[in-house]
C-alpha positions in Angstrom: -19.5 -21.3 39.0 -18.1 -22.1 42.4 -19.0 -19.6 45.1 -16.1 -18.1 47.1 -17.2 -19.2 50.6 -15.5 -17.2 53.4 -13.3 -19.2 55.8 -14.9 -19.5 59.3 -12.6 -19.2 62.3 -14.6 -21.0 64.8 -12.6 -20.5 68.0 -10.1 -18.2 69.6 -7.8 -21.2 69.9 -7.9 -21.7 66.2 -7.2 -18.0 65.6 -4.1 -18.3 67.8 -3.0 -21.4 65.9 -3.4 -19.6 62.5 -1.1 -16.8 63.7 1.3 -19.3 65.4 0.6 -17.7 68.8 0.8 -19.4 72.2 -2.5 -21.1 73.2 -4.9 -18.7 74.9 -5.1 -18.8 78.7 -8.9 -19.0 78.4 -10.7 -20.5 75.4 -13.5 -17.9 75.8 -11.4 -14.7 75.8 -7.9 -13.6 74.7 -5.9 -10.4 74.7 -3.2 -10.4 72.1 -0.4 -8.1 70.9 -1.3 -7.2 67.3 2.4 -6.7 66.4 2.6 -10.5 66.6 0.0 -11.0 63.9 1.5 -12.2 60.6 -1.1 -12.1 57.8 1.5 -13.5 55.4 0.9 -16.9 57.1 -2.3 -18.6 55.8 -2.6 -15.9 53.1 -5.6 -17.6 51.4 -7.6 -17.5 54.6 -7.1 -13.8 55.2 -8.4 -13.0 51.7 -12.0 -13.9 52.7 -12.8 -14.9 56.3 -15.1 -14.3 59.3 -14.9 -15.1 63.0 -17.4 -16.7 65.3 -16.6 -14.3 68.2 -16.4 -10.6 69.0 -13.3 -8.5 68.5 -12.2 -5.2 70.0 -9.0 -4.0 68.4 -7.0 -0.9 69.4 -4.3 -0.1 66.8 -1.6 2.5 66.2 0.5 2.5 63.1 -0.6 1.1 59.7 0.2 -2.3 58.6 -2.6 -3.5 56.3 -5.6 -2.7 54.3 -8.9 -4.5 55.0 -11.9 -4.9 52.8 -15.4 -4.8 54.5 -18.2 -5.3 52.0 -17.1 -3.5 48.8 -15.0 -0.8 50.5 -11.3 -0.6 51.4 -10.1 0.8 54.7 -6.7 1.6 56.1 -5.9 0.9 59.8 -4.5 4.3 60.8 -3.1 5.5 64.1 -5.3 5.8 67.2 -8.3 3.9 66.1 -10.6 1.4 67.9 -12.6 -1.1 65.9 -15.4 -3.3 67.0 -16.7 -6.4 65.1 -19.2 -9.1 66.0 -19.5 -12.7 65.0 -20.3 -13.3 61.3 -18.9 -10.1 59.8 -16.9 -11.0 56.6 -13.5 -9.4 56.0 -10.5 -9.5 53.6 -6.9 -8.7 54.3 -5.7 -7.4 51.0 -2.1 -6.4 51.6 0.5 -5.9 54.2 3.5 -3.5 54.4 6.5 -3.0 56.5 5.0 -0.6 59.1 5.0 -1.9 62.6 1.6 -2.2 64.1 1.2 -1.6 67.8 -1.8 -2.2 70.0 -4.1 -4.9 71.3 -6.8 -7.2 70.0 -9.4 -8.5 72.5 -11.4 -11.5 71.3 -14.3 -13.0 73.3 -16.9 -15.6 72.6 -20.6 -15.0 73.4 -20.4 -17.8 75.9 -18.2 -15.7 78.1 -21.0 -13.3 79.0 -23.9 -15.7 78.8 -24.7 -15.7 82.5 -24.1 -12.0 82.9 -26.3 -8.9 82.3 -23.9 -7.9 79.5 -25.3 -10.8 77.4 -28.6 -8.9 77.2 -27.1 -5.5 77.0 -24.5 -6.1 74.3 -27.1 -5.6 71.6 -27.3 -2.0 72.8 -23.7 -1.3 71.7 -24.5 -0.5 68.1 -20.8 0.1 67.3 -20.3 -3.6 66.9 -22.2 -3.2 63.7 -20.5 0.0 62.4 -18.5 0.0 59.2 -14.7 0.1 59.5 -14.8 3.7 58.2 -16.9 4.6 61.3 -14.1 3.5 63.7 -13.6 5.3 67.0 -10.7 7.8 66.9 -9.2 8.0 70.3 -7.5 11.0 72.0 -4.4 10.4 74.0 -6.2 10.3 77.3 -8.9 8.0 75.9 -6.2 5.7 74.5 -4.7 5.5 78.0 -8.0 4.5 79.6 -8.7 1.9 76.9 -5.3 0.3 76.9 -5.2 0.2 80.7 -8.5 -1.7 80.9 -7.4 -4.2 78.2 -4.1 -4.7 80.0 -6.0 -5.4 83.2 -8.1 -8.0 81.4 -4.9 -9.5 80.1 -3.3 -9.6 83.5 -6.4 -11.3 85.0 -6.2 -13.9 82.3 -2.7 -14.8 83.4 -3.6 -15.1 87.1 -4.7 -18.3 88.7 -8.3 -19.1 87.9 -10.7 -18.9 90.9 -14.4 -18.4 91.4 -14.1 -14.6 90.9 -12.1 -14.7 87.7 -14.9 -14.6 85.1 -16.9 -12.0 87.0 -13.9 -9.7 87.2 -13.1 -10.2 83.5 -16.6 -9.5 82.4 -16.8 -6.5 84.7 -13.7 -5.0 83.0 -15.2 -5.8 79.6 -18.5 -4.1 80.6 -16.6 -1.0 81.7 -14.5 -1.0 78.5 -17.7 -1.0 76.4 -19.3 1.8 78.6 -16.2 3.9 78.1 -16.4 3.2 74.3 -20.0 4.4 74.3 -18.9 7.6 76.0 -16.0 8.1 73.5 -18.3 7.5 70.5 -20.7 10.1 71.9 -17.8 12.5 72.1 -16.9 11.7 68.5 -20.5 12.5 67.4 -20.1 15.9 69.0 -16.7 16.7 67.7 -17.7 15.7 64.2 -20.9 17.8 64.4 -20.4 19.6 61.1 -20.1 16.3 59.2 -23.1 14.9 61.1 -25.2 18.0 60.3 -24.3 17.5 56.6 -25.7 13.9 56.8 -28.8 15.2 58.5 -29.4 17.7 55.7 -28.9 15.0 53.1 -31.3 12.7 55.0 -34.0 15.4 55.0 -33.5 15.9 51.3 -33.6 12.2 50.6 -36.8 11.7 52.5 -38.4 14.8 51.0 -37.7 13.6 47.5 -38.8 10.1 48.3 -42.2 11.2 49.7 -42.7 13.6 46.8 -42.9 10.6 44.4 -45.7 8.1 43.9 -44.8 5.5 46.4 -47.6 2.9 46.0 -45.3 0.6 44.1 -42.0 1.2 46.0 -43.4 1.2 49.6 -42.1 3.0 52.6 -38.4 3.6 52.8 -36.6 1.2 55.2 -33.9 2.2 57.6 -31.6 -0.1 55.6 -32.4 1.8 52.3 -31.8 5.2 54.0 -28.5 4.1 55.5 -27.3 2.8 52.2 -28.2 6.0 50.4 -26.3 8.0 53.1 -23.3 5.7 52.7 -23.1 4.7 56.4 -24.1 1.6 58.5 -27.6 1.3 59.9 -26.5 1.4 63.5 -24.1 4.3 63.0 -26.8 6.4 61.3 -29.4 5.8 64.1 -26.8 6.4 66.9 -25.5 9.5 65.2 -29.1 10.9 64.7 -30.1 10.0 68.2 -27.0 11.9 69.5 -27.7 14.9 67.3 -31.5 15.1 67.3 -32.7 12.8 70.0 -34.5 10.6 67.4 -33.3 7.5 65.5 -33.6 6.9 61.7 -37.0 5.2 61.9 -38.4 8.2 63.8 -37.0 10.6 61.2 -38.7 8.5 58.4 -42.0 8.6 60.3 -41.8 12.4 61.0 -41.2 13.1 57.3 -44.1 10.8 56.3 -46.5 12.5 58.7 -45.4 15.9 57.4 -46.2 14.8 53.9 -49.5 13.2 55.0 -50.6 16.5 56.6 -49.8 18.3 53.4 -51.9 15.9 51.3 -54.8 15.9 53.7 -54.9 19.7 53.8 -54.2 20.6 50.1 -55.8 17.8 48.0 -59.1 16.0 47.6 -57.5 12.6 47.8 -59.3 10.2 50.1 -57.5 9.0 53.2 -57.3 5.6 51.5 -55.7 7.1 48.4 -53.2 9.0 50.5 -52.2 5.9 52.4 -51.5 4.1 49.2 -49.6 7.1 47.7 -47.4 7.1 50.8 -46.5 3.5 50.4 -48.9 1.8 52.8 -50.3 -1.6 51.7 -53.1 -1.3 54.2 -54.8 2.1 55.0 -55.4 0.8 58.6 -51.7 0.9 59.2 -51.5 4.4 58.0 -54.4 5.5 60.2 -52.8 3.8 63.2 -49.4 5.4 62.7 -50.8 8.9 62.0 -52.9 8.8 65.2 -50.0 7.6 67.2 -47.9 10.5 66.0 -50.5 13.2 66.1 -53.2 12.1 68.6 -55.8 12.6 66.0 -56.9 10.5 62.9 -56.2 11.6 59.3 -59.9 12.3 58.9 -60.1 14.5 62.0 -57.2 16.5 60.7 -58.8 17.0 57.3 -62.0 18.1 59.0 -60.1 20.7 60.9 -59.2 22.4 57.6 -62.8 22.4 56.4 
């Protein structure tokens, strides 16, 4: 059976060509009006594709549904979506609604000689699901669109030795504002986030109540999948809400269960380590001491 391999859009110039847009002013970055996108051209490509560059899109109105993984998402008004190279998408349908907004595409090469090349990995929202898009207020939308327009204007200006530094500086500022707005969104959606936190505690509690020697420790990927959110979104949301990421929550629940077993059972430290999913007891001892400043044996002795 032939595997359906997604089409790879390798360059920003190729993307412009697919949409029958004018050539980009700079092969490494482009600001485009999304109302000019016509997904009815090259329809087979949009059914299953990925891009070899970053994309920041700001959209109002609703023109199409996109598929990311196994889920469908509508592009609704006032949303900002971030994607990174290699994410696979499908454009499933279009309608007659007029889309307004901008799409900013940039290659990793653009920021290679700038601090942003190292820092961009800290912007976890490039790995969020489409359902975790940033919903902008009117004032936030003004800030975002102003910055994107300024980048677009700079791209149309005559190139000089300052051009790339100015463009990357605007891009860096845009990402910093996006970080701020996402943090605001975590706060304004506190009830929903607290519900996820309660579900997380229940999930980890149930997990560590079982015999884990065969299944091992729960991974961050496993936990995020059970919560129905992306790995980076879950960790960023938890860090905003509790000050700790997903891995730290897993470790805290593990230590809590370990203390219970050490103080209420006659199981050896080695047996407890295996029951909690550790392949090597030494790893359990090291983590326990790191988290509590004492060894498992020392804690047990304190109860005797």
